[in-house]
C-alpha positions as CSV (number, residue, x, y, z in Angstrom):
1,M,-25.1,-235.2,-7.7
2,N,-22.0,-236.4,-5.8
3,G,-18.9,-234.3,-5.1
4,K,-16.8,-235.7,-7.6
5,A,-19.1,-235.0,-10.4
6,M,-19.4,-231.4,-8.9
7,M,-15.6,-231.3,-9.0
8,F,-15.4,-232.4,-12.6
9,I,-17.9,-230.0,-13.8
10,S,-16.0,-227.1,-11.7
11,I,-12.7,-227.9,-13.7
12,I,-14.4,-227.8,-17.1
13,C,-15.8,-224.7,-16.5
14,V,-12.4,-223.2,-15.4
15,I,-10.9,-224.7,-18.5
16,L,-13.7,-223.3,-20.8
17,C,-13.3,-219.7,-19.0
18,G,-9.5,-219.7,-19.3
19,T,-9.8,-220.5,-23.1
20,A,-12.4,-217.7,-23.7
21,V,-9.7,-215.2,-22.1
22,M,-7.1,-216.6,-24.4
23,A,-9.3,-215.9,-27.2
24,L,-9.8,-212.4,-26.3
25,D,-6.2,-211.7,-25.7
26,N,-5.4,-212.9,-29.2
27,V,-7.9,-210.8,-30.7
28,T,-9.7,-213.8,-32.0
29,A,-13.0,-213.2,-33.8
30,D,-15.3,-215.7,-35.7
31,S,-17.4,-214.7,-38.5
32,E,-19.2,-216.1,-41.3
33,S,-18.5,-212.8,-43.3
34,T,-15.3,-212.4,-45.2
35,D,-14.5,-209.1,-43.7
36,P,-15.1,-209.8,-39.9
37,T,-14.8,-206.8,-37.6
38,V,-12.7,-206.8,-34.4
39,T,-11.7,-204.5,-31.6
40,H,-8.4,-204.3,-30.1
41,G,-6.6,-201.6,-27.8
42,G,-9.1,-198.7,-28.6
43,C,-9.3,-199.4,-32.4
44,V,-12.1,-201.2,-34.4
45,Y,-10.5,-203.3,-37.2
46,T,-12.1,-204.6,-40.5
47,I,-10.6,-207.7,-41.7
48,S,-9.9,-207.8,-45.5
49,A,-8.9,-211.0,-47.0
50,V,-9.1,-213.0,-50.3
51,D,-6.0,-214.9,-49.3
52,P,-5.7,-216.1,-45.8
53,N,-1.8,-215.9,-46.2
54,N,-2.3,-212.0,-47.1
55,A,-5.0,-210.5,-44.6
56,V,-5.0,-206.9,-43.8
57,A,-6.6,-205.6,-40.8
58,N,-7.7,-201.9,-41.4
59,I,-8.4,-199.4,-38.8
60,T,-11.8,-198.2,-39.5
61,A,-13.1,-196.6,-36.4
62,W,-12.1,-195.9,-32.7
63,D,-14.1,-197.7,-30.0
64,G,-15.7,-194.7,-28.5
65,E,-14.3,-194.9,-25.2
66,T,-10.5,-195.7,-24.8
67,K,-8.3,-192.8,-24.0
68,D,-4.9,-194.6,-24.2
69,I,-5.0,-196.6,-27.8
70,V,-2.5,-199.1,-28.8
71,I,-1.7,-200.3,-32.2
72,P,0.2,-203.6,-33.0
73,A,2.1,-204.6,-36.1
74,T,-0.2,-207.3,-36.8
75,I,-3.7,-208.5,-35.6
76,K,-4.4,-212.5,-35.1
77,T,-8.1,-213.4,-35.9
78,K,-10.3,-216.1,-37.6
79,I,-11.9,-215.4,-41.3
80,T,-14.1,-217.6,-43.2
81,V,-13.1,-218.0,-46.9
82,E,-14.8,-220.2,-49.4
83,Q,-16.7,-221.9,-46.2
84,Q,-13.4,-222.7,-44.6
85,E,-12.3,-221.1,-41.6
86,A,-8.7,-220.1,-41.0
87,D,-6.5,-218.6,-38.4
88,V,-4.8,-215.5,-39.9
89,T,-2.0,-213.0,-38.8
90,C,-3.3,-209.8,-40.6
91,T,-0.7,-206.9,-41.2
92,V,-2.2,-203.5,-39.6
93,A,-3.3,-200.7,-42.2
94,M,-4.8,-197.2,-41.5
95,P,-6.3,-196.2,-44.5
96,T,-7.9,-193.2,-43.3
97,A,-7.8,-190.4,-40.7
98,V,-10.2,-192.1,-38.5
99,F,-8.8,-190.2,-35.4
100,K,-8.9,-186.6,-36.8
101,G,-10.4,-184.5,-34.5
102,N,-10.9,-186.7,-31.5
103,T,-11.6,-185.0,-28.3
104,T,-11.1,-188.0,-25.8
105,I,-7.8,-190.1,-26.9
106,E,-5.0,-188.9,-24.4
107,S,-2.0,-191.3,-25.6
108,V,-1.2,-193.2,-28.7
109,K,1.5,-196.3,-28.6
110,F,2.5,-198.2,-31.7
111,G,3.9,-201.7,-31.3
112,D,7.0,-203.4,-32.4
113,G,7.2,-205.7,-35.3
114,E,8.3,-206.8,-38.7
115,A,5.4,-205.1,-40.3
116,T,5.3,-201.6,-41.4
117,I,2.3,-199.2,-40.6
118,T,1.7,-196.3,-43.1
119,L,-0.1,-193.3,-41.3
120,P,-2.1,-191.4,-43.5
121,A,-1.9,-187.7,-43.9
122,Q,-3.9,-186.1,-41.0
123,A,-4.0,-189.0,-39.1
124,F,-4.4,-187.5,-35.6
125,Q,-5.0,-183.8,-36.6
126,N,-6.6,-181.6,-34.1
127,C,-6.7,-184.4,-31.4
128,S,-7.3,-181.9,-28.5
129,A,-6.5,-184.1,-25.4
130,L,-3.9,-186.1,-27.0
131,K,-0.9,-185.7,-24.8
132,S,1.7,-188.5,-26.0
133,V,2.7,-190.5,-28.8
134,T,5.0,-193.6,-28.7
135,F,6.3,-195.1,-31.9
136,G,7.7,-198.4,-32.0
137,N,9.7,-199.6,-34.9
138,T,6.6,-200.4,-37.4
139,V,6.2,-196.6,-38.2
140,T,8.9,-195.1,-40.5
141,A,7.4,-191.8,-41.5
142,I,5.3,-189.3,-39.8
143,P,3.1,-187.9,-42.6
144,V,1.8,-184.5,-43.6
145,N,-0.5,-182.6,-40.7
146,C,0.0,-185.9,-39.0
147,F,-0.3,-184.3,-35.6
148,Q,-1.0,-180.8,-36.6
149,K,-2.8,-178.5,-33.7
150,C,-2.7,-181.3,-31.0
151,S,-2.7,-178.5,-28.6
152,V,-1.8,-180.5,-25.5
153,L,0.9,-182.8,-27.1
154,E,3.5,-182.8,-24.8
155,T,5.6,-185.7,-25.4
156,V,6.8,-187.8,-28.4
157,T,8.9,-190.8,-28.3
158,V,10.3,-192.2,-31.4
159,S,12.3,-195.2,-32.7
160,D,15.3,-195.1,-34.8
161,K,13.2,-196.0,-37.8
162,I,11.7,-192.8,-38.4
163,V,13.3,-191.5,-41.5
164,S,10.9,-188.4,-42.5
165,I,8.9,-185.8,-41.0
166,G,6.6,-184.4,-43.2
167,N,5.1,-180.9,-43.8
168,F,3.2,-179.2,-40.9
169,A,3.6,-182.5,-38.9
170,F,3.5,-181.1,-35.5
171,Q,2.4,-177.4,-36.6
172,Y,1.1,-175.6,-33.4
173,C,1.9,-178.3,-30.9
174,K,2.2,-175.5,-28.5
175,V,3.2,-177.3,-25.4
176,L,5.4,-180.1,-27.0
177,K,8.9,-180.1,-25.3
178,D,10.3,-183.6,-25.4
179,Y,11.1,-184.7,-28.8
180,R,14.2,-186.8,-29.5
181,F,15.4,-186.3,-32.9
182,N,16.7,-190.0,-33.8
183,E,19.6,-191.0,-35.6
184,G,18.2,-192.2,-38.8
185,L,16.2,-189.2,-39.5
186,V,16.8,-188.1,-42.9
187,T,14.4,-184.9,-43.5
188,I,12.3,-182.5,-41.5
189,G,9.4,-181.1,-43.8
190,N,8.3,-177.5,-44.2
191,G,6.7,-176.0,-41.2
192,A,7.0,-179.6,-39.5
193,F,7.3,-177.9,-36.1
194,Y,6.1,-174.4,-36.7
195,G,4.7,-172.9,-33.7
196,C,6.1,-175.4,-31.2
197,A,6.7,-172.7,-28.5
198,Y,8.0,-175.1,-25.7
199,L,11.0,-176.5,-27.7
200,D,13.8,-175.0,-26.1
201,S,17.0,-177.0,-27.5
202,I,17.2,-179.7,-30.2
203,V,19.9,-182.0,-31.3
204,L,19.9,-183.0,-34.8
205,P,21.3,-186.6,-35.8
206,A,24.2,-187.1,-38.1
207,S,22.1,-188.6,-40.5
208,M,20.0,-185.4,-41.3
209,M,20.0,-184.2,-44.8
210,S,17.6,-181.6,-45.2
211,I,15.2,-179.1,-43.0
212,A,12.9,-177.7,-45.2
213,D,11.8,-173.8,-45.0
214,N,10.0,-172.7,-41.5
215,G,10.9,-176.3,-40.1
216,F,11.3,-174.6,-36.6
217,A,9.5,-171.1,-37.5
218,Q,7.9,-169.4,-34.5
219,C,9.5,-171.9,-31.9
220,T,10.0,-168.8,-29.8
221,K,12.0,-170.6,-26.8
222,L,14.4,-172.4,-29.1
223,S,17.6,-171.2,-28.0
224,A,20.0,-174.1,-29.4
225,M,20.3,-176.2,-32.7
226,T,23.1,-178.5,-33.1
């Protein structure tokens, strides 16, 4: 084989390899099933779609090893519907508390986007290694017991889209000390920060309408609330 032929083959290989990397970056998966499964950012998604224009990527599992998980607003993939393959952009959903009791995950980051991710109750309850959470604008509510008993959770970064914090959402997050209450927050539920012993001062936004009973009970270092 002459040198020109070898060079041509090498160029083709580079192009094909580059295409494969792009496919992985775009979380592309080919499947003959109408419910393909893809893995991205530490999460396993099951794609459900009857209509390719209205597909949903349901978080159904953790990949078993990723410590820093990322949950985007949408997932791009391929599905086969009625023997026709289609590219789809799926809205992300988290229908069950798939991370509850996890002992490995150290951080969670939610992306930005136009879609809204609705977290289930107890979504990350008792995640004993979880140290930080970052909310993009895709999350508008932190539900009941969402991060309850995350004993090493130190930092929560929120967007201005958060409007409510549910009952016992951060109860017994004993070392939580960095939480900025965003403008736009309206309600804090019963016992939401109960036992967060490291909170020493908080500034509530003008948008705040109600704080339920025991919202900040047993926050033993809390010296100022304005």
